[in-house]
C-alpha positions as CSV (number, residue, x, y, z in Angstrom):
1,M,16.6,-23.7,-6.1
2,R,13.6,-22.5,-8.1
3,I,12.0,-19.2,-7.2
4,L,8.7,-17.8,-8.5
5,L,8.5,-14.0,-8.3
6,T,5.2,-12.1,-8.7
7,N,3.6,-8.9,-7.4
8,D,0.5,-6.7,-7.7
9,D,2.2,-3.5,-8.9
10,G,2.7,-5.0,-12.4
11,I,5.5,-6.6,-14.4
12,G,7.4,-3.3,-14.9
13,A,7.5,-2.3,-11.2
14,K,10.9,-1.3,-9.8
15,G,10.5,-3.5,-6.7
16,L,10.0,-6.6,-8.7
17,Q,12.9,-5.8,-11.0
18,A,15.2,-5.1,-8.1
19,L,14.3,-8.4,-6.4
20,K,14.8,-10.3,-9.7
21,T,18.2,-8.8,-10.2
22,K,19.3,-9.7,-6.7
23,L,18.0,-13.3,-6.7
24,T,19.4,-14.0,-10.2
25,K,22.9,-13.2,-8.8
26,L,22.4,-15.8,-6.1
27,G,21.9,-18.5,-8.7
28,G,19.2,-21.0,-9.3
29,E,16.1,-20.7,-11.5
30,V,14.2,-17.4,-11.2
31,Y,10.8,-17.3,-12.9
32,V,8.8,-14.0,-13.1
33,V,5.1,-14.3,-13.6
34,A,3.4,-11.0,-12.9
35,P,0.3,-9.0,-13.9
36,D,0.6,-6.9,-17.0
37,R,-0.7,-3.8,-15.1
38,D,-1.3,-2.6,-11.6
39,Q,-3.5,-5.0,-9.7
40,S,-3.2,-3.4,-6.3
41,A,-6.0,-4.2,-3.8
42,T,-7.4,-7.1,-5.9
43,S,-7.1,-9.3,-2.8
44,H,-7.3,-13.1,-3.4
45,S,-9.3,-13.0,-6.6
46,L,-9.3,-15.4,-9.5
47,T,-10.3,-14.5,-13.0
48,L,-13.1,-16.9,-14.0
49,S,-15.3,-15.0,-16.3
50,Q,-12.8,-14.3,-19.1
51,P,-9.7,-16.0,-20.6
52,L,-6.3,-15.2,-19.3
53,R,-3.8,-13.8,-21.8
54,V,-0.2,-14.6,-21.2
55,N,2.8,-12.8,-22.9
56,Q,6.3,-14.2,-22.7
57,L,8.6,-11.2,-22.5
58,E,11.9,-13.2,-22.3
59,E,13.0,-16.6,-21.0
60,K,11.2,-17.4,-17.7
61,V,9.5,-14.0,-17.7
62,F,5.8,-13.7,-18.3
63,S,3.1,-11.0,-18.0
64,V,-0.4,-12.1,-17.3
65,Q,-3.7,-10.2,-18.0
66,G,-5.0,-11.1,-14.6
67,T,-4.5,-10.9,-10.9
68,P,-1.6,-11.9,-8.7
69,T,-3.5,-15.0,-7.7
70,D,-4.0,-15.9,-11.4
71,C,-0.2,-15.4,-11.9
72,V,0.7,-17.9,-9.1
73,M,-1.9,-20.4,-10.3
74,L,-0.8,-20.2,-13.9
75,A,2.9,-20.4,-13.0
76,I,2.7,-23.5,-10.8
77,R,0.0,-25.3,-12.8
78,S,1.2,-24.5,-16.3
79,L,4.1,-22.2,-17.1
80,M,6.9,-23.7,-14.9
81,K,8.2,-27.1,-15.7
82,R,8.7,-28.0,-12.1
83,K,7.2,-26.5,-8.9
84,P,9.1,-23.7,-7.3
85,N,10.8,-24.1,-3.9
86,I,9.4,-20.7,-2.8
87,V,7.1,-18.0,-4.0
88,L,8.1,-14.4,-3.4
89,S,5.5,-11.7,-3.9
90,G,6.8,-8.1,-4.1
91,I,8.6,-5.9,-3.5
92,N,5.4,-3.9,-3.0
93,H,5.7,-0.1,-3.3
94,G,4.1,0.8,0.0
95,P,3.3,-1.0,3.2
96,N,1.0,-3.9,3.8
97,L,0.3,-3.6,7.5
98,G,-2.5,-4.7,9.7
99,D,-5.9,-4.9,7.9
100,D,-4.1,-4.0,4.6
101,V,-3.5,-7.8,4.2
102,S,-7.2,-8.3,3.5
103,Y,-7.1,-6.1,0.4
104,S,-3.5,-6.7,-0.7
105,G,-2.8,-8.5,-4.0
106,T,0.8,-8.8,-2.8
107,V,-0.3,-10.9,0.2
108,A,-2.8,-12.8,-1.8
109,A,-0.1,-14.2,-4.1
110,A,1.6,-15.6,-1.0
111,I,-1.7,-17.1,0.1
112,E,-2.1,-18.8,-3.2
113,G,1.4,-20.2,-3.1
114,T,0.7,-21.6,0.4
115,M,-2.5,-23.1,-0.7
116,L,-0.6,-24.9,-3.4
117,G,1.9,-26.3,-0.9
118,I,4.8,-23.9,-1.6
119,L,6.8,-21.9,0.9
120,S,5.6,-18.3,0.3
121,M,6.3,-14.8,1.5
122,A,5.0,-11.3,0.7
123,V,7.5,-8.4,0.9
124,S,6.6,-4.7,1.1
125,L,8.8,-1.6,1.4
126,A,6.9,0.4,4.0
127,D,7.0,3.8,2.3
128,W,5.2,5.4,-0.6
129,K,8.2,7.7,-1.6
130,P,11.1,5.3,-2.3
131,I,12.7,5.0,-5.7
132,D,15.6,2.7,-4.6
133,F,14.6,-0.9,-3.8
134,S,18.1,-2.3,-3.8
135,Q,18.5,-2.5,0.0
136,A,15.0,-4.0,0.4
137,A,15.8,-6.6,-2.3
138,E,19.0,-7.6,-0.4
139,T,17.0,-7.9,2.8
140,A,14.3,-10.0,1.1
141,A,16.8,-12.3,-0.5
142,G,18.4,-12.9,2.8
143,I,15.1,-13.8,4.5
144,C,14.3,-16.0,1.5
145,Q,17.5,-18.0,2.1
146,V,16.6,-18.5,5.8
147,V,13.1,-19.6,4.9
148,L,14.4,-22.1,2.4
149,Q,16.8,-23.5,5.0
150,Q,14.4,-23.6,7.9
151,G,11.0,-24.1,6.2
152,L,7.7,-22.8,7.7
153,P,5.0,-24.3,9.8
154,E,2.1,-25.9,7.9
155,D,-0.3,-23.5,6.1
156,T,1.8,-20.6,7.2
157,Y,3.1,-17.7,5.0
158,L,5.1,-14.6,5.9
159,N,4.1,-10.9,5.5
160,I,7.3,-8.9,5.6
161,N,7.5,-5.1,5.8
162,I,10.8,-3.3,5.5
163,P,11.4,0.3,6.7
164,Y,12.8,2.7,4.1
165,V,15.9,3.8,5.9
166,D,19.6,3.4,5.4
167,T,20.8,-0.1,6.3
168,R,22.8,1.4,9.2
169,D,19.6,2.6,10.7
170,I,17.8,-0.7,10.7
171,R,17.3,-1.7,14.3
172,G,16.9,-5.5,13.7
173,V,14.2,-7.9,12.9
174,E,11.0,-8.4,14.9
175,I,8.5,-11.2,14.7
176,T,5.2,-9.4,14.9
177,R,1.4,-9.7,15.0
178,L,-0.9,-7.7,12.8
179,G,-1.9,-4.3,14.2
180,K,-5.3,-2.6,13.5
181,R,-5.7,-0.2,10.6
182,I,-8.1,2.7,11.1
183,Y,-9.5,3.6,7.8
184,R,-11.4,6.8,7.1
185,D,-12.7,5.9,3.7
186,A,-15.0,8.3,1.9
187,V,-17.0,7.9,-1.2
188,E,-17.1,10.9,-3.5
189,K,-19.8,11.2,-6.1
190,K,-19.0,13.1,-9.4
191,T,-20.5,13.6,-12.8
192,D,-18.9,13.0,-16.2
193,E,-19.3,15.3,-19.2
194,K,-22.4,13.3,-20.3
195,G,-24.1,13.8,-16.9
196,N,-23.6,10.3,-15.7
197,A,-22.6,9.7,-12.1
198,F,-19.4,8.0,-11.0
199,F,-17.7,7.4,-7.7
200,W,-14.2,7.6,-6.2
201,I,-13.3,5.7,-3.0
202,G,-10.7,7.7,-1.1
203,G,-10.2,9.6,2.1
204,P,-7.4,10.7,4.3
205,P,-4.4,8.4,5.1
206,P,-5.3,5.7,7.6
207,S,-3.9,5.5,11.1
208,W,-3.4,2.5,13.3
209,E,-3.6,1.0,16.8
210,G,-2.6,-2.2,18.5
211,G,0.4,-1.5,20.8
212,D,3.7,-3.2,21.1
213,K,4.9,-6.2,19.0
214,T,2.7,-5.2,16.1
215,D,3.9,-4.7,12.5
216,F,3.2,-1.0,12.8
217,S,5.2,-0.5,16.0
218,A,8.1,-2.4,14.4
219,I,8.2,-0.2,11.3
220,E,8.0,2.9,13.5
221,A,11.0,1.6,15.4
222,N,12.9,1.1,12.1
223,K,12.8,-2.7,12.5
224,I,12.0,-5.2,9.8
225,S,8.6,-6.7,10.5
226,I,8.0,-10.4,9.9
227,T,4.4,-11.5,10.6
228,P,3.6,-15.2,10.2
229,L,0.0,-15.6,8.9
230,H,-2.1,-18.7,8.7
231,L,-4.6,-20.0,6.1
232,D,-7.0,-21.1,8.9
233,A,-9.0,-17.9,9.8
234,T,-11.3,-19.7,12.2
235,N,-12.0,-17.9,15.5
236,Y,-11.6,-20.8,17.9
237,R,-12.6,-18.8,20.9
238,A,-15.8,-17.8,19.2
239,I,-16.7,-21.5,18.6
240,K,-17.0,-22.0,22.3
241,V,-19.2,-18.9,22.7
242,L,-21.5,-19.6,19.7
243,S,-21.9,-23.3,20.8
244,G,-23.8,-22.0,23.8
245,W,-26.3,-20.0,21.8
246,D,-29.8,-21.3,21.1
247,F,-30.3,-21.0,17.4
248,P,-33.8,-21.4,15.9
249,V,-34.1,-24.4,13.5
250,L,-36.9,-24.5,10.9
251,K,-39.0,-27.6,11.1
252,G,-38.6,-30.0,8.3
253,I,-35.0,-29.1,7.5
């Protein structure tokens, strides 16, 4: 069993270290290839305009001056002698629910692994306050073993969110769909000491909607949320609608 671990919180993140410790105890080869700094909200971006610097910290542990997507690409195409059986991204410090998956570097690493033909899953601890990732690491390791045994449908990866409660208070596992994030982002303009303008993107905490069987509702019910996501983002219902539209076509094209 060969496992590739990465994240978007950076090589020193507690969630990554807890997962590495747990998976190492289970045996097999565990590689860690992660960003050398926080790369949260970098989404599925590749670094193409500058070289990627890689630092080997110990055997099978590398930090990369790049994004989570860069890390997975480098690991599978260069740093690992053989392809991993599975890519685990996380454990993210904070949730990745609903529309968060569009921004998340954690989820993007699972996307890249899937695109490269590897079983992949992104794992997040759905709370901003935790300092103990040991229970979440044990949960993630258990799910990893099931995925390795059962496999996943083609072009499918898992987005997993774990509530931050005592193990005794976990109410089970629910297979969910994505809910809808309601962002209230604001752009704040400020001025530095030289009089130059700069901006901060922020705002109050987002809310959500979507009803039952969503990742949000599962977390609120103290359930582990497992959302299967797919590489094909085509809206097939919209194909039928748009096919009936009369689009203007420029002559000569």
